[in-house]
mmCIF entry with sequence, helices, sheets and N, C-alpha, C, O atoms, coordinates in Angstrom:
data_MODEL
# 
_entry.id   MODEL 
# 
_entity.id                         1 
_entity.type                       polymer 
_entity.pdbx_number_of_molecules   1 
# 
_entity_poly.entity_id                      1 
_entity_poly.type                           'polypeptide(L)' 
_entity_poly.nstd_linkage                   no 
_entity_poly.nstd_monomer                   no 
_entity_poly.pdbx_seq_one_letter_code       MPQMAPMSWLLLFIMFITVFIMFNILNYYCFMYTPKSTLVKKTTSNLSWKW 
_entity_poly.pdbx_seq_one_letter_code_can   MPQMAPMSWLLLFIMFITVFIMFNILNYYCFMYTPKSTLVKKTTSNLSWKW 
_entity_poly.pdbx_strand_id                 A 
# 
loop_
_entity_poly_seq.entity_id 
_entity_poly_seq.num 
_entity_poly_seq.mon_id 
_entity_poly_seq.hetero 
1 1  MET n 
1 2  PRO n 
1 3  GLN n 
1 4  MET n 
1 5  ALA n 
1 6  PRO n 
1 7  MET n 
1 8  SER n 
1 9  TRP n 
1 10 LEU n 
1 11 LEU n 
1 12 LEU n 
1 13 PHE n 
1 14 ILE n 
1 15 MET n 
1 16 PHE n 
1 17 ILE n 
1 18 THR n 
1 19 VAL n 
1 20 PHE n 
1 21 ILE n 
1 22 MET n 
1 23 PHE n 
1 24 ASN n 
1 25 ILE n 
1 26 LEU n 
1 27 ASN n 
1 28 TYR n 
1 29 TYR n 
1 30 CYS n 
1 31 PHE n 
1 32 MET n 
1 33 TYR n 
1 34 THR n 
1 35 PRO n 
1 36 LYS n 
1 37 SER n 
1 38 THR n 
1 39 LEU n 
1 40 VAL n 
1 41 LYS n 
1 42 LYS n 
1 43 THR n 
1 44 THR n 
1 45 SER n 
1 46 ASN n 
1 47 LEU n 
1 48 SER n 
1 49 TRP n 
1 50 LYS n 
1 51 TRP n 
# 
_struct_asym.id          A 
_struct_asym.entity_id   1 
# 
loop_
_struct_conf.conf_type_id 
_struct_conf.id 
_struct_conf.pdbx_PDB_helix_id 
_struct_conf.beg_label_comp_id 
_struct_conf.beg_label_asym_id 
_struct_conf.beg_label_seq_id 
_struct_conf.pdbx_beg_PDB_ins_code 
_struct_conf.end_label_comp_id 
_struct_conf.end_label_asym_id 
_struct_conf.end_label_seq_id 
_struct_conf.pdbx_end_PDB_ins_code 
_struct_conf.beg_auth_comp_id 
_struct_conf.beg_auth_asym_id 
_struct_conf.beg_auth_seq_id 
_struct_conf.end_auth_comp_id 
_struct_conf.end_auth_asym_id 
_struct_conf.end_auth_seq_id 
_struct_conf.pdbx_PDB_helix_class 
_struct_conf.details 
_struct_conf.pdbx_PDB_helix_length 
HELX_P HELX_P1 AA1 PRO A 2 ? MET A 4  ? PRO A 2 MET A 4  5 ? 3  
HELX_P HELX_P2 AA2 ALA A 5 ? CYS A 30 ? ALA A 5 CYS A 30 1 ? 26 
# 
_struct_conf_type.id          HELX_P 
_struct_conf_type.criteria    ? 
_struct_conf_type.reference   ? 
# 
loop_
_atom_site.group_PDB 
_atom_site.id 
_atom_site.type_symbol 
_atom_site.label_atom_id 
_atom_site.label_alt_id 
_atom_site.label_comp_id 
_atom_site.label_asym_id 
_atom_site.label_entity_id 
_atom_site.label_seq_id 
_atom_site.pdbx_PDB_ins_code 
_atom_site.Cartn_x 
_atom_site.Cartn_y 
_atom_site.Cartn_z 
_atom_site.occupancy 
_atom_site.B_iso_or_equiv 
_atom_site.pdbx_formal_charge 
_atom_site.auth_seq_id 
_atom_site.auth_comp_id 
_atom_site.auth_asym_id 
_atom_site.auth_atom_id 
_atom_site.pdbx_PDB_model_num 
ATOM 1   N N  . MET A 1 1  ? -7.549  -52.742 3.485   1.00 0.00 ? 1  MET A N  1 
ATOM 2   C CA . MET A 1 1  ? -6.872  -52.555 4.747   1.00 0.00 ? 1  MET A CA 1 
ATOM 3   C C  . MET A 1 1  ? -7.054  -51.111 5.227   1.00 0.00 ? 1  MET A C  1 
ATOM 4   O O  . MET A 1 1  ? -6.516  -50.192 4.610   1.00 0.00 ? 1  MET A O  1 
ATOM 5   N N  . PRO A 1 2  ? -7.768  -50.905 6.267   1.00 0.00 ? 2  PRO A N  1 
ATOM 6   C CA . PRO A 1 2  ? -8.024  -49.534 6.714   1.00 0.00 ? 2  PRO A CA 1 
ATOM 7   C C  . PRO A 1 2  ? -6.802  -48.845 7.315   1.00 0.00 ? 2  PRO A C  1 
ATOM 8   O O  . PRO A 1 2  ? -6.798  -47.623 7.462   1.00 0.00 ? 2  PRO A O  1 
ATOM 9   N N  . GLN A 1 3  ? -5.759  -49.613 7.669   1.00 0.00 ? 3  GLN A N  1 
ATOM 10  C CA . GLN A 1 3  ? -4.582  -48.980 8.255   1.00 0.00 ? 3  GLN A CA 1 
ATOM 11  C C  . GLN A 1 3  ? -3.819  -48.145 7.228   1.00 0.00 ? 3  GLN A C  1 
ATOM 12  O O  . GLN A 1 3  ? -3.164  -47.169 7.592   1.00 0.00 ? 3  GLN A O  1 
ATOM 13  N N  . MET A 1 4  ? -3.893  -48.511 5.975   1.00 0.00 ? 4  MET A N  1 
ATOM 14  C CA . MET A 1 4  ? -3.147  -47.809 4.939   1.00 0.00 ? 4  MET A CA 1 
ATOM 15  C C  . MET A 1 4  ? -3.964  -46.715 4.251   1.00 0.00 ? 4  MET A C  1 
ATOM 16  O O  . MET A 1 4  ? -3.463  -46.050 3.344   1.00 0.00 ? 4  MET A O  1 
ATOM 17  N N  . ALA A 1 5  ? -5.187  -46.525 4.663   1.00 0.00 ? 5  ALA A N  1 
ATOM 18  C CA . ALA A 1 5  ? -6.040  -45.541 4.000   1.00 0.00 ? 5  ALA A CA 1 
ATOM 19  C C  . ALA A 1 5  ? -5.534  -44.103 4.124   1.00 0.00 ? 5  ALA A C  1 
ATOM 20  O O  . ALA A 1 5  ? -5.611  -43.371 3.138   1.00 0.00 ? 5  ALA A O  1 
ATOM 21  N N  . PRO A 1 6  ? -5.022  -43.656 5.267   1.00 0.00 ? 6  PRO A N  1 
ATOM 22  C CA . PRO A 1 6  ? -4.599  -42.255 5.334   1.00 0.00 ? 6  PRO A CA 1 
ATOM 23  C C  . PRO A 1 6  ? -3.481  -41.905 4.366   1.00 0.00 ? 6  PRO A C  1 
ATOM 24  O O  . PRO A 1 6  ? -3.441  -40.785 3.855   1.00 0.00 ? 6  PRO A O  1 
ATOM 25  N N  . MET A 1 7  ? -2.572  -42.835 4.104   1.00 0.00 ? 7  MET A N  1 
ATOM 26  C CA . MET A 1 7  ? -1.488  -42.517 3.186   1.00 0.00 ? 7  MET A CA 1 
ATOM 27  C C  . MET A 1 7  ? -2.024  -42.291 1.773   1.00 0.00 ? 7  MET A C  1 
ATOM 28  O O  . MET A 1 7  ? -1.615  -41.347 1.097   1.00 0.00 ? 7  MET A O  1 
ATOM 29  N N  . SER A 1 8  ? -2.921  -43.140 1.334   1.00 0.00 ? 8  SER A N  1 
ATOM 30  C CA . SER A 1 8  ? -3.453  -42.965 -0.014  1.00 0.00 ? 8  SER A CA 1 
ATOM 31  C C  . SER A 1 8  ? -4.341  -41.722 -0.095  1.00 0.00 ? 8  SER A C  1 
ATOM 32  O O  . SER A 1 8  ? -4.330  -41.029 -1.112  1.00 0.00 ? 8  SER A O  1 
ATOM 33  N N  . TRP A 1 9  ? -5.111  -41.427 0.958   1.00 0.00 ? 9  TRP A N  1 
ATOM 34  C CA . TRP A 1 9  ? -5.916  -40.214 0.940   1.00 0.00 ? 9  TRP A CA 1 
ATOM 35  C C  . TRP A 1 9  ? -5.039  -38.973 0.930   1.00 0.00 ? 9  TRP A C  1 
ATOM 36  O O  . TRP A 1 9  ? -5.359  -37.984 0.271   1.00 0.00 ? 9  TRP A O  1 
ATOM 37  N N  . LEU A 1 10 ? -3.940  -39.027 1.657   1.00 0.00 ? 10 LEU A N  1 
ATOM 38  C CA . LEU A 1 10 ? -3.029  -37.886 1.690   1.00 0.00 ? 10 LEU A CA 1 
ATOM 39  C C  . LEU A 1 10 ? -2.375  -37.678 0.328   1.00 0.00 ? 10 LEU A C  1 
ATOM 40  O O  . LEU A 1 10 ? -2.251  -36.543 -0.133  1.00 0.00 ? 10 LEU A O  1 
ATOM 41  N N  . LEU A 1 11 ? -1.964  -38.746 -0.310  1.00 0.00 ? 11 LEU A N  1 
ATOM 42  C CA . LEU A 1 11 ? -1.370  -38.617 -1.639  1.00 0.00 ? 11 LEU A CA 1 
ATOM 43  C C  . LEU A 1 11 ? -2.393  -38.120 -2.654  1.00 0.00 ? 11 LEU A C  1 
ATOM 44  O O  . LEU A 1 11 ? -2.068  -37.316 -3.529  1.00 0.00 ? 11 LEU A O  1 
ATOM 45  N N  . LEU A 1 12 ? -3.610  -38.593 -2.537  1.00 0.00 ? 12 LEU A N  1 
ATOM 46  C CA . LEU A 1 12 ? -4.665  -38.133 -3.431  1.00 0.00 ? 12 LEU A CA 1 
ATOM 47  C C  . LEU A 1 12 ? -4.945  -36.645 -3.223  1.00 0.00 ? 12 LEU A C  1 
ATOM 48  O O  . LEU A 1 12 ? -5.129  -35.900 -4.186  1.00 0.00 ? 12 LEU A O  1 
ATOM 49  N N  . PHE A 1 13 ? -4.975  -36.220 -1.969  1.00 0.00 ? 13 PHE A N  1 
ATOM 50  C CA . PHE A 1 13 ? -5.201  -34.813 -1.649  1.00 0.00 ? 13 PHE A CA 1 
ATOM 51  C C  . PHE A 1 13 ? -4.066  -33.944 -2.182  1.00 0.00 ? 13 PHE A C  1 
ATOM 52  O O  . PHE A 1 13 ? -4.310  -32.880 -2.750  1.00 0.00 ? 13 PHE A O  1 
ATOM 53  N N  . ILE A 1 14 ? -2.835  -34.392 -2.000  1.00 0.00 ? 14 ILE A N  1 
ATOM 54  C CA . ILE A 1 14 ? -1.686  -33.623 -2.496  1.00 0.00 ? 14 ILE A CA 1 
ATOM 55  C C  . ILE A 1 14 ? -1.709  -33.548 -4.013  1.00 0.00 ? 14 ILE A C  1 
ATOM 56  O O  . ILE A 1 14 ? -1.380  -32.509 -4.585  1.00 0.00 ? 14 ILE A O  1 
ATOM 57  N N  . MET A 1 15 ? -2.090  -34.627 -4.668  1.00 0.00 ? 15 MET A N  1 
ATOM 58  C CA . MET A 1 15 ? -2.154  -34.610 -6.125  1.00 0.00 ? 15 MET A CA 1 
ATOM 59  C C  . MET A 1 15 ? -3.209  -33.619 -6.617  1.00 0.00 ? 15 MET A C  1 
ATOM 60  O O  . MET A 1 15 ? -2.950  -32.853 -7.544  1.00 0.00 ? 15 MET A O  1 
ATOM 61  N N  . PHE A 1 16 ? -4.402  -33.628 -6.001  1.00 0.00 ? 16 PHE A N  1 
ATOM 62  C CA . PHE A 1 16 ? -5.444  -32.700 -6.423  1.00 0.00 ? 16 PHE A CA 1 
ATOM 63  C C  . PHE A 1 16 ? -5.066  -31.257 -6.128  1.00 0.00 ? 16 PHE A C  1 
ATOM 64  O O  . PHE A 1 16 ? -5.383  -30.365 -6.916  1.00 0.00 ? 16 PHE A O  1 
ATOM 65  N N  . ILE A 1 17 ? -4.397  -31.014 -5.011  1.00 0.00 ? 17 ILE A N  1 
ATOM 66  C CA . ILE A 1 17 ? -3.968  -29.654 -4.683  1.00 0.00 ? 17 ILE A CA 1 
ATOM 67  C C  . ILE A 1 17 ? -2.939  -29.154 -5.691  1.00 0.00 ? 17 ILE A C  1 
ATOM 68  O O  . ILE A 1 17 ? -3.005  -28.004 -6.124  1.00 0.00 ? 17 ILE A O  1 
ATOM 69  N N  . THR A 1 18 ? -1.992  -30.004 -6.066  1.00 0.00 ? 18 THR A N  1 
ATOM 70  C CA . THR A 1 18 ? -0.988  -29.570 -7.039  1.00 0.00 ? 18 THR A CA 1 
ATOM 71  C C  . THR A 1 18 ? -1.610  -29.326 -8.411  1.00 0.00 ? 18 THR A C  1 
ATOM 72  O O  . THR A 1 18 ? -1.234  -28.378 -9.101  1.00 0.00 ? 18 THR A O  1 
ATOM 73  N N  . VAL A 1 19 ? -2.552  -30.167 -8.808  1.00 0.00 ? 19 VAL A N  1 
ATOM 74  C CA . VAL A 1 19 ? -3.235  -29.943 -10.087 1.00 0.00 ? 19 VAL A CA 1 
ATOM 75  C C  . VAL A 1 19 ? -4.033  -28.649 -10.042 1.00 0.00 ? 19 VAL A C  1 
ATOM 76  O O  . VAL A 1 19 ? -4.048  -27.894 -11.014 1.00 0.00 ? 19 VAL A O  1 
ATOM 77  N N  . PHE A 1 20 ? -4.692  -28.388 -8.925  1.00 0.00 ? 20 PHE A N  1 
ATOM 78  C CA . PHE A 1 20 ? -5.474  -27.165 -8.774  1.00 0.00 ? 20 PHE A CA 1 
ATOM 79  C C  . PHE A 1 20 ? -4.586  -25.923 -8.817  1.00 0.00 ? 20 PHE A C  1 
ATOM 80  O O  . PHE A 1 20 ? -4.933  -24.934 -9.462  1.00 0.00 ? 20 PHE A O  1 
ATOM 81  N N  . ILE A 1 21 ? -3.455  -25.971 -8.142  1.00 0.00 ? 21 ILE A N  1 
ATOM 82  C CA . ILE A 1 21 ? -2.539  -24.825 -8.134  1.00 0.00 ? 21 ILE A CA 1 
ATOM 83  C C  . ILE A 1 21 ? -1.945  -24.603 -9.518  1.00 0.00 ? 21 ILE A C  1 
ATOM 84  O O  . ILE A 1 21 ? -1.835  -23.461 -9.964  1.00 0.00 ? 21 ILE A O  1 
ATOM 85  N N  . MET A 1 22 ? -1.563  -25.671 -10.203 1.00 0.00 ? 22 MET A N  1 
ATOM 86  C CA . MET A 1 22 ? -1.015  -25.522 -11.554 1.00 0.00 ? 22 MET A CA 1 
ATOM 87  C C  . MET A 1 22 ? -2.055  -24.978 -12.522 1.00 0.00 ? 22 MET A C  1 
ATOM 88  O O  . MET A 1 22 ? -1.730  -24.167 -13.390 1.00 0.00 ? 22 MET A O  1 
ATOM 89  N N  . PHE A 1 23 ? -3.303  -25.418 -12.382 1.00 0.00 ? 23 PHE A N  1 
ATOM 90  C CA . PHE A 1 23 ? -4.381  -24.911 -13.225 1.00 0.00 ? 23 PHE A CA 1 
ATOM 91  C C  . PHE A 1 23 ? -4.587  -23.417 -12.997 1.00 0.00 ? 23 PHE A C  1 
ATOM 92  O O  . PHE A 1 23 ? -4.769  -22.660 -13.951 1.00 0.00 ? 23 PHE A O  1 
ATOM 93  N N  . ASN A 1 24 ? -4.558  -22.991 -11.735 1.00 0.00 ? 24 ASN A N  1 
ATOM 94  C CA . ASN A 1 24 ? -4.731  -21.571 -11.437 1.00 0.00 ? 24 ASN A CA 1 
ATOM 95  C C  . ASN A 1 24 ? -3.565  -20.737 -11.938 1.00 0.00 ? 24 ASN A C  1 
ATOM 96  O O  . ASN A 1 24 ? -3.765  -19.626 -12.429 1.00 0.00 ? 24 ASN A O  1 
ATOM 97  N N  . ILE A 1 25 ? -2.364  -21.250 -11.822 1.00 0.00 ? 25 ILE A N  1 
ATOM 98  C CA . ILE A 1 25 ? -1.193  -20.518 -12.310 1.00 0.00 ? 25 ILE A CA 1 
ATOM 99  C C  . ILE A 1 25 ? -1.252  -20.384 -13.824 1.00 0.00 ? 25 ILE A C  1 
ATOM 100 O O  . ILE A 1 25 ? -0.965  -19.314 -14.362 1.00 0.00 ? 25 ILE A O  1 
ATOM 101 N N  . LEU A 1 26 ? -1.618  -21.452 -14.515 1.00 0.00 ? 26 LEU A N  1 
ATOM 102 C CA . LEU A 1 26 ? -1.707  -21.379 -15.974 1.00 0.00 ? 26 LEU A CA 1 
ATOM 103 C C  . LEU A 1 26 ? -2.803  -20.423 -16.419 1.00 0.00 ? 26 LEU A C  1 
ATOM 104 O O  . LEU A 1 26 ? -2.620  -19.685 -17.387 1.00 0.00 ? 26 LEU A O  1 
ATOM 105 N N  . ASN A 1 27 ? -3.936  -20.424 -15.733 1.00 0.00 ? 27 ASN A N  1 
ATOM 106 C CA . ASN A 1 27 ? -4.994  -19.490 -16.091 1.00 0.00 ? 27 ASN A CA 1 
ATOM 107 C C  . ASN A 1 27 ? -4.590  -18.055 -15.812 1.00 0.00 ? 27 ASN A C  1 
ATOM 108 O O  . ASN A 1 27 ? -4.959  -17.153 -16.564 1.00 0.00 ? 27 ASN A O  1 
ATOM 109 N N  . TYR A 1 28 ? -3.844  -17.831 -14.755 1.00 0.00 ? 28 TYR A N  1 
ATOM 110 C CA . TYR A 1 28 ? -3.441  -16.466 -14.410 1.00 0.00 ? 28 TYR A CA 1 
ATOM 111 C C  . TYR A 1 28 ? -2.467  -15.908 -15.434 1.00 0.00 ? 28 TYR A C  1 
ATOM 112 O O  . TYR A 1 28 ? -2.595  -14.754 -15.842 1.00 0.00 ? 28 TYR A O  1 
ATOM 113 N N  . TYR A 1 29 ? -1.502  -16.703 -15.851 1.00 0.00 ? 29 TYR A N  1 
ATOM 114 C CA . TYR A 1 29 ? -0.478  -16.192 -16.749 1.00 0.00 ? 29 TYR A CA 1 
ATOM 115 C C  . TYR A 1 29 ? -0.849  -16.307 -18.222 1.00 0.00 ? 29 TYR A C  1 
ATOM 116 O O  . TYR A 1 29 ? -0.224  -15.644 -19.050 1.00 0.00 ? 29 TYR A O  1 
ATOM 117 N N  . CYS A 1 30 ? -1.825  -17.105 -18.578 1.00 0.00 ? 30 CYS A N  1 
ATOM 118 C CA . CYS A 1 30 ? -2.184  -17.267 -19.990 1.00 0.00 ? 30 CYS A CA 1 
ATOM 119 C C  . CYS A 1 30 ? -3.354  -16.391 -20.405 1.00 0.00 ? 30 CYS A C  1 
ATOM 120 O O  . CYS A 1 30 ? -3.661  -16.310 -21.594 1.00 0.00 ? 30 CYS A O  1 
ATOM 121 N N  . PHE A 1 31 ? -4.009  -15.742 -19.472 1.00 0.00 ? 31 PHE A N  1 
ATOM 122 C CA . PHE A 1 31 ? -5.166  -14.923 -19.803 1.00 0.00 ? 31 PHE A CA 1 
ATOM 123 C C  . PHE A 1 31 ? -4.695  -13.580 -20.330 1.00 0.00 ? 31 PHE A C  1 
ATOM 124 O O  . PHE A 1 31 ? -3.947  -12.868 -19.660 1.00 0.00 ? 31 PHE A O  1 
ATOM 125 N N  . MET A 1 32 ? -5.143  -13.233 -21.548 1.00 0.00 ? 32 MET A N  1 
ATOM 126 C CA . MET A 1 32 ? -4.723  -11.978 -22.163 1.00 0.00 ? 32 MET A CA 1 
ATOM 127 C C  . MET A 1 32 ? -5.901  -11.016 -22.193 1.00 0.00 ? 32 MET A C  1 
ATOM 128 O O  . MET A 1 32 ? -6.970  -11.337 -22.713 1.00 0.00 ? 32 MET A O  1 
ATOM 129 N N  . TYR A 1 33 ? -5.692  -9.844  -21.634 1.00 0.00 ? 33 TYR A N  1 
ATOM 130 C CA . TYR A 1 33 ? -6.720  -8.823  -21.690 1.00 0.00 ? 33 TYR A CA 1 
ATOM 131 C C  . TYR A 1 33 ? -6.712  -8.169  -23.065 1.00 0.00 ? 33 TYR A C  1 
ATOM 132 O O  . TYR A 1 33 ? -5.652  -7.919  -23.638 1.00 0.00 ? 33 TYR A O  1 
ATOM 133 N N  . THR A 1 34 ? -7.899  -7.894  -23.586 1.00 0.00 ? 34 THR A N  1 
ATOM 134 C CA . THR A 1 34 ? -7.976  -7.178  -24.851 1.00 0.00 ? 34 THR A CA 1 
ATOM 135 C C  . THR A 1 34 ? -8.014  -5.687  -24.550 1.00 0.00 ? 34 THR A C  1 
ATOM 136 O O  . THR A 1 34 ? -8.904  -5.228  -23.834 1.00 0.00 ? 34 THR A O  1 
ATOM 137 N N  . PRO A 1 35 ? -7.077  -4.932  -25.075 1.00 0.00 ? 35 PRO A N  1 
ATOM 138 C CA . PRO A 1 35 ? -7.070  -3.498  -24.779 1.00 0.00 ? 35 PRO A CA 1 
ATOM 139 C C  . PRO A 1 35 ? -8.233  -2.790  -25.461 1.00 0.00 ? 35 PRO A C  1 
ATOM 140 O O  . PRO A 1 35 ? -8.610  -3.120  -26.585 1.00 0.00 ? 35 PRO A O  1 
ATOM 141 N N  . LYS A 1 36 ? -8.779  -1.832  -24.772 1.00 0.00 ? 36 LYS A N  1 
ATOM 142 C CA . LYS A 1 36 ? -9.893  -1.088  -25.340 1.00 0.00 ? 36 LYS A CA 1 
ATOM 143 C C  . LYS A 1 36 ? -9.375  -0.131  -26.412 1.00 0.00 ? 36 LYS A C  1 
ATOM 144 O O  . LYS A 1 36 ? -8.370  0.554   -26.223 1.00 0.00 ? 36 LYS A O  1 
ATOM 145 N N  . SER A 1 37 ? -10.070 -0.101  -27.522 1.00 0.00 ? 37 SER A N  1 
ATOM 146 C CA . SER A 1 37 ? -9.621  0.749   -28.617 1.00 0.00 ? 37 SER A CA 1 
ATOM 147 C C  . SER A 1 37 ? -10.216 2.149   -28.547 1.00 0.00 ? 37 SER A C  1 
ATOM 148 O O  . SER A 1 37 ? -9.811  3.033   -29.303 1.00 0.00 ? 37 SER A O  1 
ATOM 149 N N  . THR A 1 38 ? -11.162 2.357   -27.656 1.00 0.00 ? 38 THR A N  1 
ATOM 150 C CA . THR A 1 38 ? -11.766 3.679   -27.549 1.00 0.00 ? 38 THR A CA 1 
ATOM 151 C C  . THR A 1 38 ? -10.866 4.577   -26.724 1.00 0.00 ? 38 THR A C  1 
ATOM 152 O O  . THR A 1 38 ? -10.471 4.232   -25.610 1.00 0.00 ? 38 THR A O  1 
ATOM 153 N N  . LEU A 1 39 ? -10.550 5.718   -27.277 1.00 0.00 ? 39 LEU A N  1 
ATOM 154 C CA . LEU A 1 39 ? -9.716  6.678   -26.575 1.00 0.00 ? 39 LEU A CA 1 
ATOM 155 C C  . LEU A 1 39 ? -10.605 7.728   -25.927 1.00 0.00 ? 39 LEU A C  1 
ATOM 156 O O  . LEU A 1 39 ? -11.524 8.258   -26.552 1.00 0.00 ? 39 LEU A O  1 
ATOM 157 N N  . VAL A 1 40 ? -10.324 8.008   -24.704 1.00 0.00 ? 40 VAL A N  1 
ATOM 158 C CA . VAL A 1 40 ? -11.105 9.005   -23.978 1.00 0.00 ? 40 VAL A CA 1 
ATOM 159 C C  . VAL A 1 40 ? -10.464 10.356  -24.230 1.00 0.00 ? 40 VAL A C  1 
ATOM 160 O O  . VAL A 1 40 ? -9.292  10.567  -23.919 1.00 0.00 ? 40 VAL A O  1 
ATOM 161 N N  . LYS A 1 41 ? -11.234 11.263  -24.791 1.00 0.00 ? 41 LYS A N  1 
ATOM 162 C CA . LYS A 1 41 ? -10.721 12.597  -25.081 1.00 0.00 ? 41 LYS A CA 1 
ATOM 163 C C  . LYS A 1 41 ? -11.131 13.543  -23.968 1.00 0.00 ? 41 LYS A C  1 
ATOM 164 O O  . LYS A 1 41 ? -12.291 13.595  -23.560 1.00 0.00 ? 41 LYS A O  1 
ATOM 165 N N  . LYS A 1 42 ? -10.159 14.280  -23.495 1.00 0.00 ? 42 LYS A N  1 
ATOM 166 C CA . LYS A 1 42 ? -10.438 15.261  -22.462 1.00 0.00 ? 42 LYS A CA 1 
ATOM 167 C C  . LYS A 1 42 ? -10.932 16.537  -23.119 1.00 0.00 ? 42 LYS A C  1 
ATOM 168 O O  . LYS A 1 42 ? -10.301 17.074  -24.028 1.00 0.00 ? 42 LYS A O  1 
ATOM 169 N N  . THR A 1 43 ? -12.059 17.003  -22.645 1.00 0.00 ? 43 THR A N  1 
ATOM 170 C CA . THR A 1 43 ? -12.575 18.262  -23.166 1.00 0.00 ? 43 THR A CA 1 
ATOM 171 C C  . THR A 1 43 ? -12.232 19.357  -22.168 1.00 0.00 ? 43 THR A C  1 
ATOM 172 O O  . THR A 1 43 ? -12.669 19.341  -21.017 1.00 0.00 ? 43 THR A O  1 
ATOM 173 N N  . THR A 1 44 ? -11.457 20.285  -22.632 1.00 0.00 ? 44 THR A N  1 
ATOM 174 C CA . THR A 1 44 ? -11.090 21.407  -21.773 1.00 0.00 ? 44 THR A CA 1 
ATOM 175 C C  . THR A 1 44 ? -11.840 22.636  -22.253 1.00 0.00 ? 44 THR A C  1 
ATOM 176 O O  . THR A 1 44 ? -11.799 22.997  -23.429 1.00 0.00 ? 44 THR A O  1 
ATOM 177 N N  . SER A 1 45 ? -12.499 23.244  -21.347 1.00 0.00 ? 45 SER A N  1 
ATOM 178 C CA . SER A 1 45 ? -13.228 24.460  -21.697 1.00 0.00 ? 45 SER A CA 1 
ATOM 179 C C  . SER A 1 45 ? -12.359 25.664  -21.359 1.00 0.00 ? 45 SER A C  1 
ATOM 180 O O  . SER A 1 45 ? -11.826 25.775  -20.255 1.00 0.00 ? 45 SER A O  1 
ATOM 181 N N  . ASN A 1 46 ? -12.229 26.547  -22.314 1.00 0.00 ? 46 ASN A N  1 
ATOM 182 C CA . ASN A 1 46 ? -11.399 27.734  -22.132 1.00 0.00 ? 46 ASN A CA 1 
ATOM 183 C C  . ASN A 1 46 ? -12.237 28.861  -21.562 1.00 0.00 ? 46 ASN A C  1 
ATOM 184 O O  . ASN A 1 46 ? -12.676 29.758  -22.282 1.00 0.00 ? 46 ASN A O  1 
ATOM 185 N N  . LEU A 1 47 ? -12.444 28.802  -20.293 1.00 0.00 ? 47 LEU A N  1 
ATOM 186 C CA . LEU A 1 47 ? -13.186 29.849  -19.609 1.00 0.00 ? 47 LEU A CA 1 
ATOM 187 C C  . LEU A 1 47 ? -12.217 30.649  -18.763 1.00 0.00 ? 47 LEU A C  1 
ATOM 188 O O  . LEU A 1 47 ? -11.438 30.089  -17.991 1.00 0.00 ? 47 LEU A O  1 
ATOM 189 N N  . SER A 1 48 ? -12.272 31.940  -18.911 1.00 0.00 ? 48 SER A N  1 
ATOM 190 C CA . SER A 1 48 ? -11.409 32.780  -18.084 1.00 0.00 ? 48 SER A CA 1 
ATOM 191 C C  . SER A 1 48 ? -12.195 33.209  -16.857 1.00 0.00 ? 48 SER A C  1 
ATOM 192 O O  . SER A 1 48 ? -13.108 34.031  -16.937 1.00 0.00 ? 48 SER A O  1 
ATOM 193 N N  . TRP A 1 49 ? -11.826 32.647  -15.745 1.00 0.00 ? 49 TRP A N  1 
ATOM 194 C CA . TRP A 1 49 ? -12.526 32.946  -14.508 1.00 0.00 ? 49 TRP A CA 1 
ATOM 195 C C  . TRP A 1 49 ? -11.921 34.193  -13.883 1.00 0.00 ? 49 TRP A C  1 
ATOM 196 O O  . TRP A 1 49 ? -10.705 34.336  -13.763 1.00 0.00 ? 49 TRP A O  1 
ATOM 197 N N  . LYS A 1 50 ? -12.809 35.079  -13.495 1.00 0.00 ? 50 LYS A N  1 
ATOM 198 C CA . LYS A 1 50 ? -12.354 36.300  -12.835 1.00 0.00 ? 50 LYS A CA 1 
ATOM 199 C C  . LYS A 1 50 ? -12.961 36.321  -11.448 1.00 0.00 ? 50 LYS A C  1 
ATOM 200 O O  . LYS A 1 50 ? -14.160 36.542  -11.284 1.00 0.00 ? 50 LYS A O  1 
ATOM 201 N N  . TRP A 1 51 ? -12.147 36.096  -10.481 1.00 0.00 ? 51 TRP A N  1 
ATOM 202 C CA . TRP A 1 51 ? -12.634 36.020  -9.118  1.00 0.00 ? 51 TRP A CA 1 
ATOM 203 C C  . TRP A 1 51 ? -12.608 37.393  -8.489  1.00 0.00 ? 51 TRP A C  1 
ATOM 204 O O  . TRP A 1 51 ? -12.984 37.547  -7.327  1.00 0.00 ? 51 TRP A O  1 
# 
């Protein structure tokens, strides 16, 4: 019955959108960054500037 097709397409679209949004939310909050273990050391040169 083609008269009832928009309702089922709309429900299908809403279902896929909700699954997509939930998948993105789970990926965003479950992804853990690994901290870098290399420490950047600042090298300060002790130069006495005389202007």
